C-alpha positions as CSV (number, residue, x, y, z in Angstrom):
1,M,21.4,10.3,-5.5
2,T,19.7,10.8,-2.2
3,I,16.3,9.3,-1.5
4,T,14.3,9.9,1.7
5,L,11.0,8.2,2.5
6,Y,8.7,10.0,4.9
7,T,6.4,7.4,6.6
8,A,4.4,6.8,9.7
9,T,3.7,3.8,11.9
10,G,0.7,1.8,10.5
11,S,0.5,3.7,7.2
12,N,-0.7,1.3,4.6
13,S,0.2,3.6,1.7
14,S,3.8,4.0,3.0
15,Q,4.2,0.3,3.2
16,R,3.4,0.0,-0.5
17,V,6.2,2.4,-1.4
18,E,8.6,0.9,1.1
19,W,7.9,-2.6,-0.3
20,T,8.6,-1.3,-3.8
21,L,11.8,0.4,-2.8
22,N,13.1,-2.7,-1.1
23,Y,12.1,-5.0,-3.9
24,K,13.8,-2.9,-6.5
25,K,16.8,-2.7,-4.2
26,I,16.8,1.1,-4.2
27,G,18.7,2.6,-1.3
28,Y,16.8,5.2,0.8
29,R,16.7,6.8,4.2
30,R,13.5,6.2,6.3
31,V,12.0,9.1,8.3
32,D,9.1,8.4,10.7
33,V,6.7,11.2,11.0
34,S,4.7,11.5,14.2
35,S,0.9,12.3,14.4
36,H,1.8,15.8,15.7
37,E,4.3,16.5,12.9
38,L,1.7,15.4,10.3
39,A,-0.5,18.3,11.4
40,T,2.3,20.8,11.8
41,S,5.9,20.8,10.6
42,Y,5.5,18.0,8.0
43,R,3.1,20.3,6.1
44,A,6.2,22.1,4.7
45,I,7.1,18.8,3.0
46,N,3.7,17.7,2.0
47,S,0.9,20.2,2.2
48,F,-1.7,17.4,2.1
49,G,-0.4,16.3,5.5
50,Y,-0.3,12.6,4.4
51,V,2.4,10.1,4.2
52,P,4.1,8.8,2.2
53,S,6.3,11.4,0.6
54,L,9.5,10.6,-1.2
55,C,12.3,13.1,-1.6
56,V,14.5,12.4,-4.5
57,D,17.4,14.8,-4.9
58,E,15.3,17.6,-3.2
59,C,12.3,16.9,-5.4
60,I,9.3,15.9,-3.3
61,L,6.8,13.3,-4.6
62,S,3.6,12.3,-2.8
63,E,0.7,9.9,-3.2
64,S,1.7,6.2,-3.2
65,M,0.7,5.3,-6.7
66,A,2.3,8.4,-8.2
67,I,5.5,7.6,-6.3
68,I,5.5,4.0,-7.4
69,E,4.9,5.0,-11.1
70,Y,7.9,7.3,-10.8
71,L,10.0,4.5,-9.3
72,E,9.0,2.1,-12.1
73,E,10.0,4.6,-14.8
74,R,13.2,5.7,-13.1
75,F,14.3,2.3,-11.9
76,P,13.0,-0.2,-14.5
77,Q,14.9,-3.1,-13.0
78,L,12.6,-5.8,-11.4
79,P,9.4,-4.3,-12.9
80,L,6.3,-4.5,-10.8
81,L,3.8,-3.2,-13.3
82,G,4.1,-5.9,-15.9
83,E,5.3,-5.8,-19.5
84,S,2.4,-5.8,-22.0
85,L,-0.1,-3.0,-22.1
86,R,-2.8,-5.4,-21.1
87,E,-0.9,-6.7,-18.1
88,K,-0.1,-3.1,-17.0
89,A,-3.7,-2.1,-17.2
90,S,-4.8,-5.2,-15.3
91,I,-2.3,-4.5,-12.5
92,R,-3.3,-0.8,-12.3
93,R,-6.9,-1.8,-12.2
94,I,-6.4,-3.9,-9.0
95,C,-4.2,-1.2,-7.5
96,E,-6.8,1.5,-8.2
97,Y,-9.6,-0.6,-6.6
98,V,-7.5,-1.0,-3.5
99,N,-6.3,2.6,-3.4
100,A,-9.5,4.4,-4.3
101,T,-12.3,2.2,-3.3
102,I,-11.0,0.3,-0.3
103,H,-8.3,2.4,1.2
104,S,-9.8,5.9,0.8
105,A,-13.1,5.1,2.5
106,Q,-11.5,3.6,5.6
107,N,-8.9,6.4,6.0
108,R,-8.8,7.7,9.5
109,T,-9.2,11.4,8.4
110,V,-12.2,10.5,6.2
111,L,-14.0,8.7,9.0
112,N,-13.2,11.5,11.4
113,F,-14.9,13.9,9.0
114,F,-18.0,11.8,8.1
115,R,-18.5,10.0,11.4
116,P,-17.1,12.2,14.2
117,D,-19.8,10.7,16.5
118,L,-18.1,7.3,16.6
119,D,-15.6,6.4,19.3
120,E,-12.2,5.0,18.2
121,Q,-13.2,1.4,18.8
122,S,-16.4,1.8,16.6
123,K,-14.3,3.5,13.9
124,K,-11.8,0.6,14.0
125,Q,-14.6,-1.9,13.6
126,L,-16.2,0.0,10.8
127,R,-12.8,0.3,8.9
128,G,-12.2,-3.4,9.3
129,D,-15.7,-4.4,8.2
130,W,-15.4,-2.2,5.1
131,I,-12.0,-3.6,4.1
132,T,-13.3,-7.2,4.6
133,Q,-16.4,-6.6,2.5
134,C,-14.4,-5.1,-0.4
135,L,-11.8,-7.8,-0.2
136,Q,-14.5,-10.4,-0.5
137,D,-15.8,-8.7,-3.6
138,L,-12.2,-8.5,-5.0
139,S,-11.3,-12.2,-4.5
140,S,-13.0,-13.5,-7.7
141,E,-10.6,-11.3,-9.7
142,L,-7.4,-12.6,-8.1
143,C,-5.1,-15.6,-8.3
144,R,-6.6,-17.1,-11.4
145,Q,-3.4,-18.2,-13.0
146,S,-1.2,-18.8,-10.0
147,G,-0.9,-17.9,-6.3
148,Y,0.1,-14.3,-7.3
149,A,-2.7,-11.7,-7.5
150,L,-2.4,-11.5,-11.3
151,G,-0.4,-13.6,-13.8
152,G,2.5,-15.7,-12.9
153,R,4.8,-13.4,-11.0
154,F,5.0,-11.0,-8.2
155,S,3.6,-7.5,-9.1
156,L,2.4,-4.3,-7.6
157,A,-1.1,-5.9,-7.4
158,D,0.4,-8.3,-4.8
159,I,1.8,-5.4,-2.8
160,F,-1.5,-3.5,-2.7
161,V,-3.6,-6.5,-1.9
162,A,-1.3,-7.9,0.8
163,S,-0.9,-4.5,2.4
164,I,-4.6,-3.8,2.6
165,Y,-5.3,-7.3,4.0
166,K,-2.7,-6.8,6.7
167,K,-4.5,-3.5,7.5
168,A,-7.7,-5.4,8.0
169,L,-6.0,-7.8,10.4
170,Q,-4.6,-4.7,12.3
171,H,-8.2,-3.7,12.8
172,G,-9.0,-7.1,14.4
173,C,-10.8,-8.6,11.5
174,Q,-11.1,-12.4,11.2
175,N,-8.6,-14.1,9.0
176,L,-9.8,-14.6,5.4
177,P,-8.5,-18.0,4.1
178,F,-8.2,-16.8,0.5
179,Y,-6.0,-13.8,1.5
180,D,-4.0,-15.9,4.0
181,E,-3.1,-18.2,1.2
182,H,-2.2,-15.3,-1.1
183,L,0.0,-13.7,1.6
184,C,1.7,-17.1,2.2
185,Y,2.3,-17.6,-1.5
186,V,3.8,-14.1,-1.8
187,R,6.1,-14.8,1.2
188,S,7.2,-18.0,-0.5
189,D,8.9,-15.8,-3.1
190,P,12.3,-15.0,-1.4
191,D,12.7,-11.6,-3.0
192,A,9.2,-10.5,-2.2
193,K,9.4,-11.7,1.4
194,C,12.8,-10.1,2.0
195,A,11.4,-6.8,0.7
196,E,8.2,-6.8,2.8
197,P,8.2,-4.0,5.4
198,T,8.1,-5.3,8.9
199,I,6.6,-2.2,10.5
């Protein structure tokens, strides 16, 4: 089996997939796509022009949640979506909030469309402020049973939450103690820490 992950520097969505692949110990080849390629040659791989894309034996998958759901079903070892239906729904709920509510609105292409009047620094500030506000709203739903986002073990909710928090820090946001503690707790899990993407 040949697996290729198409990613780009700074892509939050790609980091989620890479963290999942690493955690499940799935071998893959990583291909970095440049900004120019995203708008040109990469469209032959993914017509949306977004990363990540995952090529599995010549089958192209796109959209991070769809890719991860595929990986969960095809490689059930070290599950990240929980076991019971309730647990799975709870994890998906957090992931969906991060993916649809937080991530989509701060996406560079979305801001370029809705606020072309803003310079890059202003867009960066706006993106960071949006993520921070949403994370503050989300915090009451997290880490109720342990230092993990949900329940007592590392899950996809941890990956989505930690990745979007790191994106906020990239935008120059102030550290949020609650999310610093969560990230530190996740990194205290040797398997989760070892799997965390460094780029």
